[in-house]
Every structure is written in C-alpha cells, then in structure tokens.
C-alpha positions in Angstrom: -140.2 -30.0 -3.9 -140.3 -33.8 -3.6 -141.0 -35.7 -6.7 -141.7 -39.5 -7.0 -139.4 -40.8 -4.3 -140.3 -44.2 -3.0 -140.5 -44.7 0.8 -139.9 -47.9 2.8 -143.6 -48.2 3.4 -144.2 -48.0 -0.4 -141.5 -50.6 -1.0 -143.2 -53.0 1.5 -146.6 -52.3 -0.2 -145.1 -53.2 -3.6 -143.5 -56.4 -2.2 -146.8 -57.4 -0.5 -148.3 -57.5 -4.0 -145.4 -58.6 -6.1 -144.3 -61.7 -4.2 -147.8 -63.5 -4.1 -148.6 -62.3 -7.6 -145.4 -63.7 -9.0 -145.8 -67.0 -7.1 -149.4 -67.4 -8.5 -148.3 -66.5 -12.0 -145.4 -69.0 -11.7 -147.9 -71.6 -10.6 -149.8 -71.0 -13.8 -146.8 -71.6 -16.0 -145.7 -74.6 -13.9 -149.1 -76.3 -14.5 -149.0 -75.4 -18.2 -145.5 -76.9 -18.5 -146.3 -80.2 -16.8 -149.6 -80.5 -18.8 -147.7 -80.1 -22.1 -145.1 -82.7 -20.9 -148.1 -85.1 -20.1 -146.8 -85.6 -16.6 -149.2 -88.2 -15.3 -147.9 -88.0 -11.8 -148.6 -84.3 -11.6 -151.9 -84.2 -13.5 -154.9 -84.9 -11.3 -158.6 -84.5 -11.8 -158.7 -81.4 -9.6 -155.7 -79.7 -11.4 -158.1 -77.9 -13.8 -159.9 -76.3 -10.9 -156.6 -75.3 -9.3 -155.5 -73.8 -12.6 -158.7 -71.7 -12.8 -158.4 -70.7 -9.2 -154.8 -69.5 -9.8 -156.0 -67.4 -12.7 -158.9 -65.9 -10.6 -156.7 -65.1 -7.6 -154.1 -63.5 -9.8 -156.7 -61.4 -11.5 -158.3 -60.2 -8.2 -154.8 -59.5 -6.7 -153.9 -57.4 -9.7 -157.2 -55.5 -9.6 -156.8 -54.6 -5.9 -153.2 -53.6 -6.4 -153.8 -51.5 -9.5 -156.5 -49.6 -7.6 -154.3 -48.8 -4.7 -151.3 -48.0 -6.9 -153.2 -45.7 -9.2 -154.8 -44.0 -6.2 -151.4 -43.4 -4.6 -149.6 -42.5 -7.7 -152.1 -40.0 -9.1 -152.4 -38.5 -5.6 -148.7 -37.9 -5.7 -148.9 -36.6 -9.3 -151.6 -34.0 -8.5 -150.0 -33.1 -5.3 -146.8 -32.3 -7.1 -148.8 -30.2 -9.7 -150.2 -28.2 -6.8 -146.8 -27.8 -5.3 -145.2 -26.7 -8.6 -148.0 -24.1 -9.1 -147.6 -22.9 -5.6 -143.8 -22.5 -6.0 -144.4 -20.7 -9.2 -146.3 -18.0 -7.3 -143.2 -17.6 -5.1 -140.8 -17.0 -7.9 -139.3 -13.4 -7.9 -140.5 -11.3 -10.8 -137.0 -10.5 -12.1 -136.2 -14.3 -12.3 -139.4 -15.0 -14.2 -138.6 -12.1 -16.6 -135.1 -13.4 -17.2 -135.9 -17.1 -17.8 -139.3 -16.8 -19.5 -142.7 -18.1 -18.7 -142.6 -20.9 -21.2 -140.3 -22.8 -18.8 -143.4 -23.2 -16.6 -145.4 -24.8 -19.3 -142.7 -27.3 -20.2 -142.3 -28.1 -16.5 -146.0 -28.9 -16.2 -145.6 -31.1 -19.3 -142.7 -32.9 -17.8 -144.6 -33.5 -14.6 -147.5 -35.1 -16.6 -145.0 -37.7 -17.9 -145.4 -39.3 -14.4 -149.0 -40.1 -15.2 -147.6 -43.3 -16.7 -146.0 -44.3 -13.4 -148.6 -46.8 -12.1 -148.6 -48.8 -15.3 -144.8 -48.7 -15.4 -144.3 -49.8 -11.8 -146.8 -52.7 -12.0 -145.4 -54.2 -15.2 -141.8 -53.7 -14.1 -142.4 -55.6 -10.8 -144.4 -58.4 -12.5 -141.9 -58.8 -15.3 -138.8 -58.7 -13.2 -140.0 -61.3 -10.6 -141.5 -63.5 -13.3 -138.2 -63.5 -15.3 -136.2 -64.3 -12.1 -138.5 -67.2 -11.1 -138.6 -68.7 -14.6 -134.8 -68.6 -14.9 -134.5 -70.3 -11.5 -136.8 -73.0 -12.9 -134.5 -73.4 -15.9 -131.6 -74.0 -13.5 -133.5 -76.8 -11.8 -133.7 -78.6 -15.2 -130.1 -78.0 -16.5 -127.5 -75.7 -15.0 -125.2 -75.5 -18.1 -128.1 -74.9 -20.5 -129.6 -72.3 -18.2 -126.2 -70.4 -18.0 -126.0 -70.3 -21.8 -129.6 -69.1 -22.1 -129.1 -66.4 -19.4 -125.8 -65.3 -21.1 -127.6 -64.9 -24.5 -130.5 -63.0 -22.9 -128.0 -60.8 -21.0 -126.2 -60.1 -24.3 -129.4 -58.9 -25.9 -130.2 -56.8 -22.9 -126.7 -55.2 -22.8 -127.0 -54.2 -26.5 -130.4 -52.6 -25.7 -129.2 -50.7 -22.7 -126.2 -49.3 -24.4 -128.3 -47.9 -27.2 -131.0 -46.7 -24.8 -128.5 -44.8 -22.7 -127.4 -42.9 -25.8 -131.0 -42.0 -26.5 -131.4 -40.3 -23.1 -129.4 -37.3 -24.4 -131.4 -37.3 -27.6 -134.7 -37.2 -25.7 -133.4 -34.2 -23.7 -132.3 -32.5 -26.9 -135.8 -32.9 -28.2 -137.2 -31.2 -25.1 -134.9 -28.2 -25.8 -136.4 -27.9 -29.3 -139.8 -27.9 -27.8 -138.8 -25.2 -25.3 -137.9 -23.0 -28.3 -141.2 -24.0 -30.0 -143.2 -22.8 -27.0 -141.3 -19.4 -27.2 -142.5 -19.1 -30.9 -146.1 -19.9 -29.8 -145.8 -17.3 -27.1 -144.5 -14.7 -29.6 -147.5 -15.4 -31.9 -150.0 -15.1 -29.1 -148.6 -11.9 -27.6 -147.2 -10.3 -30.7 -149.9 -11.2 -33.1 -150.6 -7.5 -34.1 -147.0 -6.8 -34.8 -146.7 -10.0 -36.8 -149.7 -9.2 -38.9 -148.3 -5.8 -39.6 -145.0 -7.0 -41.1 -144.7 -9.6 -43.8 -140.9 -9.9 -43.3 -141.4 -10.5 -39.5 -143.9 -13.3 -40.2 -141.7 -14.7 -43.0 -138.6 -14.7 -40.7 -140.5 -16.3 -37.8 -141.8 -19.1 -40.1 -138.8 -19.7 -42.3 -135.8 -18.7 -40.2 -137.0 -20.0 -36.8 -140.2 -22.1 -36.6 -139.8 -24.3 -39.7 -136.1 -25.2 -39.0 -137.1 -25.9 -35.4 -139.9 -28.2 -36.4 -137.9 -29.8 -39.1 -135.0 -30.6 -36.8 -137.3 -31.7 -34.0 -139.3 -33.9 -36.4 -136.1 -35.6 -37.6 -134.9 -36.1 -34.1 -138.3 -37.3 -32.9 -138.4 -39.8 -35.8 -134.9 -41.0 -35.1 -135.6 -41.6 -31.4 -138.8 -43.5 -32.0 -137.2 -45.5 -34.9 -134.3 -46.5 -32.6 -136.8 -47.5 -29.9 -138.7 -49.6 -32.5 -135.5 -51.2 -33.8 -134.4 -52.2 -30.4 -137.8 -53.7 -29.7 -137.5 -55.8 -32.9 -133.9 -56.8 -31.9 -135.2 -58.0 -28.6 -138.0 -60.0 -30.3 -135.8 -61.7 -32.9 -133.1 -62.1 -30.3 -135.5 -64.3 -28.3 -136.1 -66.3 -31.5 -132.4 -66.9 -31.7 -132.3 -68.1 -28.1 -135.1 -70.5 -28.9 -133.1 -71.8 -31.9 -130.2 -72.4 -29.6 -132.4 -74.4 -27.2 -134.0 -76.4 -30.0 -130.9 -77.4 -32.0 -127.6 -76.5 -30.3 -128.1 -77.4 -26.7 -129.4 -80.9 -27.3 -126.7 -81.5 -29.9 -124.0 -80.6 -27.3 -125.8 -82.9 -24.8 -126.3 -79.9 -22.5 -130.1 -80.4 -22.4 -132.2 -83.5 -22.5 -134.7 -83.7 -25.3 -137.4 -84.2 -22.7 -136.6 -80.8 -21.2 -136.5 -78.9 -24.5 -140.3 -78.4 -24.5 -140.1 -77.0 -20.9 -137.3 -74.6 -21.9 -139.1 -73.4 -25.0 -142.4 -72.9 -23.1 -140.6 -70.9 -20.3 -138.7 -68.8 -22.9 -141.9 -68.1 -24.8 -143.6 -67.3 -21.5 -141.0 -64.9 -20.3 -140.6 -63.3 -23.7 -143.6 -61.1 -22.8 -142.1 -59.9 -19.5 -138.7 -59.3 -21.2 -140.3 -57.3 -23.9 -142.2 -55.4 -21.3 -138.9 -54.5 -19.5 -137.3 -53.5 -22.8 -140.3 -51.4 -23.9 -140.5 -49.8 -20.4 -136.9 -48.6 -20.7 -137.9 -45.7 -23.0 -140.6 -44.8 -20.4 -137.9 -44.8 -17.7 -135.7 -42.7 -19.9 -138.5 -40.1 -20.2 -139.0 -40.3 -16.5 -135.3 -39.5 -15.9 -135.2 -36.7 -18.4 -138.4 -35.2 -17.0 -137.1 -35.5 -13.4 -133.8 -33.8 -14.3 -135.6 -31.0 -16.1 -138.1 -30.4 -13.2 -135.2 -30.2 -10.7 -133.4 -27.9 -13.0 -136.5 -25.7 -13.3 -136.7 -25.6 -9.5 -133.0 -24.7 -9.2 -133.0 -22.1 -12.1 -136.1 -20.3 -10.7 -134.6 -20.3 -7.2 -137.9 -21.6 -5.7 -137.8 -21.6 -1.9 -139.9 -23.3 0.7 -140.3 -20.1 2.8 -143.8 -18.8 2.8 -144.5 -15.1 3.0 -145.5 -13.8 6.5 -148.8 -12.3 7.1 -148.9 -8.5 7.0 -148.8 -6.9 10.4 -149.6 -3.3 9.4 -153.1 -2.2 8.7 -152.7 1.6 8.6 -150.5 3.8 6.5 -149.0 7.2 7.5 -145.7 7.3 5.6 -143.3 5.2 3.6 -139.6 6.2 3.5 -136.8 4.7 1.5 -133.2 5.3 2.5 -130.4 4.6 0.0 -132.7 2.3 -1.9 -131.2 0.7 -5.0 -131.8 -2.2 -7.4 -129.4 -3.6 -10.0 -130.4 -5.9 -12.8 -128.4 -9.1 -12.8 -127.0 -9.9 -16.3 -125.7 -13.3 -17.5 -122.8 -11.8 -19.4 -120.0 -9.5 -18.2 -120.2 -7.7 -21.5 -123.8 -6.6 -20.9 -124.2 -3.2 -19.3 -126.0 -3.2 -15.9 -128.8 -0.8 -15.1 -129.0 0.4 -11.5 -131.8 2.2 -9.9 -130.8 4.5 -7.1 -129.6 4.9 -4.5 -132.9 6.7 -3.8 -134.0 8.7 -0.7 -137.7 9.3 -0.8 -140.6 9.7 1.5 -144.3 9.2 0.6 -146.8 10.7 2.9 -150.4 9.5 3.4 -152.8 11.3 1.1 -150.2 12.5 -1.4 -150.7 12.5 -5.1 -147.3 11.9 -6.8 -146.7 11.9 -10.5 -143.6 10.0 -11.6 -142.1 11.3 -14.9 -139.1 10.7 -17.1 -138.0 9.5 -20.5 -137.9 6.0 -21.8 -135.3 3.9 -19.9 -135.1 6.5 -17.1 -136.0 3.9 -14.4 -139.7 4.7 -13.9 -140.9 1.1 -14.3 -138.0 -0.3 -12.3 -138.9 2.2 -9.5 -142.6 1.0 -9.6 -141.6 -2.6 -9.4 -139.1 -1.9 -6.5 -141.7 0.3 -4.8 -144.3 -2.5 -4.9 -141.6 -5.0 -3.8 -142.0 -7.0 -7.0 -138.2 -6.5 -7.2 -136.3 -7.1 -4.1 -134.0 -4.1 -3.5 -130.3 -4.8 -3.8 -129.6 -2.4 -0.9 -131.3 0.2 1.3 -133.8 0.5 4.1 -137.6 0.8 4.1 -139.4 2.6 6.9 -143.1 2.1 7.2 -144.8 4.6 9.5 -141.3 5.5 10.7 -140.3 2.0 11.7 -137.8 -0.1 9.7 -139.4 -3.1 8.0 -138.0 -6.0 5.9 -141.4 -7.8 5.5 -142.5 -7.6 1.9 -146.1 -8.3 2.9 -146.2 -5.3 5.2 -145.7 -2.9 2.2 -147.6 -4.9 -0.4 -150.6 -5.3 1.9 -151.1 -1.5 1.7 -150.9 -1.3 -2.1 -153.2 -1.9 -5.1 -151.8 -1.4 -8.5 -152.7 -1.3 -12.2 -149.7 -1.9 -14.4 -149.2 -0.8 -18.0 -149.6 -4.4 -19.1 -152.6 -4.9 -17.0 -154.4 -8.3 -16.9 -158.0 -9.1 -16.2 -158.1 -12.5 -14.4 -160.5 -15.2 -15.7 -161.9 -15.7 -12.2 -162.4 -13.7 -9.1 -159.5 -14.4 -6.7 -160.4 -11.7 -4.3 -162.3 -11.7 -1.0 -165.0 -9.4 -2.3 -168.0 -10.4 -4.5 -169.4 -8.5 -7.4 -172.9 -9.7 -7.2 -175.2 -7.3 -5.3 -172.1 -5.1 -4.6 -173.3 -1.5 -4.5 -169.7 -0.2 -4.3 -168.9 -2.1 -7.5 -172.0 -0.6 -9.2 -171.0 2.9 -8.1 -167.5 2.4 -9.5 -168.9 1.2 -12.8 -170.8 4.5 -13.0 -167.7 6.5 -11.9 -165.6 4.9 -14.6 -168.3 5.3 -17.3 -168.5 1.5 -17.6 -172.1 1.0 -16.5 -173.3 1.1 -20.1 -170.7 -1.6 -21.1 -171.0 -3.9 -18.1 -174.7 -4.1 -17.8 -174.9 -6.7 -15.0 -172.9 -7.7 -11.9 -171.9 -11.2 -13.0 -168.3 -12.2 -13.1 -168.6 -13.2 -16.8 -169.7 -9.6 -17.7 -166.8 -8.1 -15.8 -164.1 -10.4 -17.2 -164.9 -10.6 -20.9 -162.9 -9.1 -23.7 -162.6 -5.3 -23.5 -160.7 -2.6 -25.5 -157.3 -1.7 -23.9 -158.7 1.5 -22.4 -161.8 -0.3 -21.0 -159.7 -3.1 -19.7 -157.6 -0.6 -17.7 -160.8 1.0 -16.3 -162.0 -2.4 -15.1 -158.5 -3.1 -13.6 -158.8 0.2 -11.7 -162.3 -0.7 -10.5 -160.9 -4.0 -9.1 -157.9 -2.2 -7.6 -160.3 0.2 -5.8 -162.5 -2.7 -4.6 -159.4 -3.9 -2.7 -159.8 -0.7 -0.6 -156.1 -0.2 0.1 -154.6 3.1 1.1 -151.9 3.3 -1.7 -152.9 3.2 -5.3 -150.1 2.7 -7.9 -150.9 3.4 -11.5 -148.3 2.8 -14.2 -149.2 4.9 -17.3 -152.8 4.2 -16.7 -154.1 7.1 -18.7 -152.0 6.4 -21.8 -154.6 4.1 -23.3 -157.6 6.3 -22.6 -159.3 8.5 -25.2 -158.7 12.3 -24.8 -162.1 12.8 -23.1 -161.6 10.2 -20.5 -158.0 11.1 -20.0 -159.1 14.6 -19.1 -161.8 13.1 -16.9 -159.2 10.9 -15.1 -157.0 13.9 -14.1 -159.7 16.5 -13.4 -162.3 14.3 -11.7 -161.0 10.9 -10.7 -157.7 11.9 -9.2 -159.2 14.7 -7.0 -162.0 12.4 -5.9 -159.6 9.6 -4.9 -157.5 12.1 -3.1 -160.6 13.3 -1.2 -161.2 9.7 -0.1 -157.7 9.7 1.4 -156.0 7.6 -1.2 -152.2 8.0 -1.7 -151.7 8.0 -5.5 -148.4 7.2 -7.2 -148.9 7.5 -11.0 -146.4 7.2 -13.8 -147.5 9.7 -16.5 -146.4 11.6 -19.6 -149.3 14.1 -19.5 -147.5 17.3 -18.5 -150.7 19.3 -19.1 -152.2 17.8 -16.0 -149.3 18.2 -13.6 -151.2 20.7 -11.5 -153.4 17.9 -10.2 -150.5 16.3 -8.4 -148.9 17.3 -5.1 -145.4 16.4 -6.2 -143.6 15.6 -9.4 -140.7 13.2 -9.3 -138.5 13.0 -12.4 -136.2 10.1 -13.1 -133.1 10.0 -15.4 -130.6 7.1 -15.6 -132.1 5.5 -12.6 -131.8 8.6 -10.4 -134.3 11.0 -9.0 -133.1 14.2 -10.6 -136.0 16.4 -9.4 -138.6 16.1 -6.7 -140.8 19.2 -6.9 -143.8 20.3 -5.0 -146.5 21.5 -7.5 -147.3 24.5 -5.4 -143.7 25.7 -6.0 -144.5 27.6 -9.2 -141.0 28.6 -10.0 -139.6 25.1 -9.8 -142.5 23.8 -11.9 -141.8 26.3 -14.6 -138.2 25.1 -14.8 -139.2 21.4 -14.9 -138.1 19.8 -18.2 -138.7 16.1 -18.2 -139.2 15.1 -21.8 
C-alpha cells in the first residue's frame, strides 16, 4: 500500500508553482521596503500599478495551484482509503481475531490526518522559499548583520525542533491510549446486555479502565498541546528579540547602517509570518509521521498482501475430501497452550446432511472455520470432486453459511435483487417471516430483528445464493421450540430434497435421526463418525 510518496512529476509541479509565486511575493516586499525608505530613484508613477499587478498575479497563481494540489491530494487520500478498505477484506480471519477490529478504525483515523496535506504543502513551500529569498536580501545589505540574524533565527529554530522531536513519542503514546479507548467503546456496544446485568462490571469498566484511560489521555493531550503553544510563543517572542538586536545592538556595533535598519526590520516582520507557519506546521508534520508509521505498522501486523484471490473454477459439487487436515492457533506467548484441530480425514458427499456435535471447546467452530477456508489449514490436502485443490475460492464458491454470530448487512452486496423476487417471497413464507417482512424492499429485510428472526433472514439470504453446500453453525439454538422442531422436521428434509449438502453444528440430540451422519468432536479430533442408519452405533453415541 503506497501512502503519500512524492514523485518527480509532483516535485516539478510544486516547483513550477513555488518559484514564480515566491518571486512575485518577494517583489511585493521589495516594493514595500523601497517605498518605506522613500527611494525616489525606485519610486515611479507606474509603481502602484505594478504593485497591484503583483498582488493580483500572486493571488491567481495561488488559486490555480490550490485547486490542482487539493484535487491531487484528496484523490490520493481517497484512493488510499479505498486501498485500505480493500486490503482489510483480504486479512485472514485469525489475524483479525487476534489483533482486534478496533485497529482498523484507528488506521482510518490515521489516514484522515492526511486531509491536511494540501494546506501543509502549500504553506511549507511558500514559507521556505520566502524565508530563503528574504535572507538573501539581508545579505545584500550587510553580510555580518545577516549572519548574526540568521544565527539567532537558527537558535530559536533548533530549540523548537529539539522539543518537537520529543513530542513525537508523546503523540504516539496518545494514540495508544485512544486504541484502548476504542476497545472500551467496542465492549460497550457489543456487550451492552452483559454490562447492564452487572453493576460491578459497569463500575470496573468505568472506574478501573475507562476513567483512568481518559484521565491519562487528557493530561497527555493537554501537555502536548501546551508544549506546542509554548513553542509557538517562544518563536514569536524570539523574533521580537531578533528585532531588538537589529534596532539597538547591530547599529551600535557598526555592523548595520541606520539607513538599512528599517529594511531589516521590515524583512524580519515580513518573514515572521512564514517562520511562524513553518514552526506551527511542525506539529502537523509530527502527526503525519506518527500516522504514517502507524498505518505501515497496521499493514505489517495484519499481514496484508497484494495478491488477489483467483476466480473459482469449479461450478459443480460431487464430493469434498480432507486428508490429514489440521489447524493450529498461533499464540504470542510460549506459556499459552496451543489448540490444534486434527489431523482430520473426512469426506463429504453431495446431498449429505451432516450434524456436527461435541462439547464446548471440542473444536466444532474451528472445524467450521477451517472447512469454509476462513482459517487457512496448517497442513493437509483438500480434494474437490476427487481432484486436489489449493484454491480457496474453489471451495468457498460452493458454500453459503450462517454463523452463530450472524450479521445482517446494511446493504445488499449480492448479485440477486429482492424486489419482485418470487424465490425470496417463497422463502419468507417457508421461514414464517412473511408476516414480519411485509414487502420486498431492502429496508424491510435489513431492519432490526430478534436473534431468532435475524438468523431466519440470514438463512433466507444464504439460500438465495443458491450454492450446493449449506453450513449452519448452531442455527437452531436461537429459535423457539416450535420453530426449532419445524427446522429439523420440515426445513432440513426439504433442503435435502432440493439436493443441498447440509453441514450443521447442533446440540439437539432429539433430532439426530434427520441427519445422514453424526460427526462428534473432542479435543480437536473426530472421535466418532456414525451413519444414522446404524442403529447400534447411534445408541452408543454419547456426545454431551
């Protein structure tokens, strides 16, 4: 991912603006200086028109440049936002689970810092060139006096940059506090019910975590901005000190003629604006550097790659076989115990209904994520229709899924439309949702539902994808007893008749007879794989 790197073409564009703009601006100060000095040789009747023309040309040049720079910079900014979002979609699920989704929000926030880039670049170029030309002008009047003035200005600048460099770490520390703050916000949004249920949990969140975080961040934020303000005042009063040296010390030491004092003071006053601009802009550059480092760290931590997924090449499904399939959770500490799924040897045939069972922590969810290629297997071979495949898209293209933490998207990202869709209307009736969703608009389908209704809508959307394999992760757990019975006794047989291959994680042992096979997990291993028609084996099955 390329951030705001400047190319040779962009540098030439900046110079094409900066050089004539600076010369025009210098012409303005040159006329002002000679007018104040009452230079009769320089002042002519037409000089007022020249002065006004310089102002007009400088204004027009700045307008044209600002338009082009803003257009180019914001184009880059929004292009990077699109790239960041696109790369986020390529992040492996296990990496996202390990590092947390709040890092994405802070990365977007860091990227938005670069919205100030056009303003910063424009004022930096103008200020630097104006300071340089004005200092050159000082040297034409008196070399010794100019050296002293430059040394004093450099001394003020060095003091500023030393303090500013120390602030860079403080700004990054403040961002870390905000990272944790977003975690607390995420906990409140996603765990609101649990927080409302426990006074102590709410109290600890506020008093042990959030309030100390905000207090420390507030103190640090105040300190950073106070230091920036103090530095700005130092720079301002430092220039007053330089002017005092010009007015009283340099003439006394006979390093500067009294006739040139006015020119020196005018130039110093004129460049005080550009110098203050450069000083004020340093805190912006500090934030740029911090944001840039954090974005690059985000990209590195999330292992974002540039390789796009290949298009699926298989359109039919006959069988899916896993040979010695395994997945191991990567831990950050050697003291943490690792959980390993497998090695598994398993074949799923077209049209089968398979119930996956097992206790908590037995590996069911890990199996589902590995089966659907959300987790990239640590080892093993996958055979699709008897042919070995390493393409994730080949397997995922055949699967539709409803996970236990299902999510209804705010917009329709699919190729199908809901409006005037008779299949959608039939599915609403089949799922007993036609009385709840009374029209075929996207708004009606994506509003707030109860958990059970939300899963029914997710199943409807999964069926509209019309894929041969349907993966359901504890889908019936949130349904009322009546609809849970309806799911196993009506929906599952109906979907099986339509040729769907169903892989469902379940705890409902009373409905095992509606499956073709029962696969039981324990400690990441398949400990039983039983055909339902094998009555003796089913009677021995103990999976709780």
